[in-house]
C-alpha positions in Angstrom: 0.0 0.0 0.0 1.2 3.4 -0.8 1.7 6.2 1.7 -1.3 8.3 0.4 -3.6 5.3 0.5 -2.6 4.5 4.0 -3.1 8.1 5.1 -6.6 8.1 3.5 -7.5 4.8 5.2 -6.3 6.0 8.5 -8.3 9.3 8.1 -11.4 7.3 7.3 -10.9 5.1 10.3 -10.5 8.1 12.6 -13.6 9.7 11.1 -15.6 6.6 11.8 -14.3 6.4 15.4 -15.1 10.1 15.9 -18.7 9.6 14.6 -19.1 6.6 17.1 -17.8 8.8 20.0 -20.2 11.6 19.0 -23.1 9.2 18.8 -22.2 7.7 22.2 -21.9 11.2 23.7 -25.3 12.2 22.2 -27.0 9.1 23.6 -25.5 9.8 27.0 -26.7 13.4 26.9 -30.2 12.3 25.8 -30.3 9.9 28.8 -29.1 12.4 31.3 -31.5 15.1 30.0 -34.6 12.9 30.1 -37.1 14.3 32.6 -37.4 11.1 34.5 -33.6 10.9 35.0 -33.5 14.5 36.1 -36.3 13.9 38.6 -34.6 10.7 40.0 -31.3 12.5 40.4 -32.9 15.4 42.2 -35.0 13.1 44.4 -31.8 11.1 45.4 -30.1 14.4 46.2 -33.0 15.6 48.4 -33.2 12.2 50.1 -29.5 12.2 50.9 -29.6 15.8 52.2 -32.8 15.2 54.3 -31.2 12.1 55.8 -28.1 14.1 56.9 -30.3 16.9 58.2 -32.6 14.5 60.1 -29.6 12.8 61.7 -28.1 16.1 62.7 -31.5 17.2 64.2 -31.9 14.0 66.1 -28.4 14.3 67.6 -29.1 17.9 68.6 -32.4 16.8 70.3 -30.5 14.1 72.1 -27.8 16.5 73.2 -30.2 19.2 74.4 -33.7 17.8 75.2 -34.8 20.8 77.3 -34.0 23.3 74.5 -35.8 21.1 71.9 -38.9 20.9 74.1 -38.9 24.7 74.5 -38.7 25.1 70.7 -41.5 22.7 70.1 -43.7 24.4 72.8 -43.0 27.8 71.2 -44.0 26.6 67.8 -47.2 25.0 69.2 -48.1 28.2 71.0 -47.4 30.3 67.9 -49.7 28.0 65.8 -52.6 28.2 68.3 -52.2 31.7 69.4 -55.6 33.0 68.2 -57.7 30.3 70.0 -55.6 30.8 73.1 -56.1 34.5 73.0 -59.8 34.1 72.6 -60.0 31.7 75.5 -57.9 33.9 77.7 -60.0 37.0 77.0 -63.2 35.0 77.8 -61.8 33.9 81.1 -60.5 37.3 82.1 -63.4 39.5 80.9 -66.3 40.0 83.3 -69.4 40.6 81.2 -72.9 41.0 82.6 -75.8 39.1 81.2 -76.9 41.9 78.9 -73.5 42.8 77.6 -72.9 41.8 74.0 -76.6 42.0 73.1 -77.6 44.4 70.4 -80.1 47.0 71.6 -82.1 49.7 69.7 -83.0 53.1 71.1 -86.1 54.6 69.4 -86.5 57.7 71.6 -85.5 60.3 69.0 -87.3 58.9 65.9 -89.3 60.9 63.3 -93.0 60.1 63.5 -93.4 60.2 59.7 -91.3 57.0 59.4 -91.9 53.6 60.8 -88.7 52.6 62.7 -89.9 49.3 64.2 -86.7 47.3 65.0 -86.6 43.5 65.2 -86.2 42.0 68.7 -82.8 40.5 69.3 -82.9 37.3 71.3 -79.2 36.1 71.2 -75.9 37.7 72.1 -73.4 38.8 69.5 -71.4 35.6 70.1 -74.3 33.3 69.3 -75.6 35.2 66.2 -78.5 37.5 65.7 -82.0 36.3 64.9 -84.9 38.5 64.0 
């Protein structure tokens, strides 16, 4: 075989090898960019991170149980602060029987208009009925 023929054959062989490498790289990219693969990789990362965070948190609770209990109590109080506030105000406030009932005063009405008001039978907390 002559030198130019050998060079041509070698160049063709290298071109075929380069095409195979390119096809292999394209297939690998297609696999890595599939939505399912991306989601699986992300899920594994989150699972690994959450495992580390959970282990660290568990160790912190074991090391300082009083502080952890205080944090949990503070979060619980924060979450139920409105019902607690309502219950505390009901316990502390001293209302009479008539307080909280809607009343109507018709002493200064105009005689040309009928200002008959409905009778209220329930307190403002129970709702109003006419």
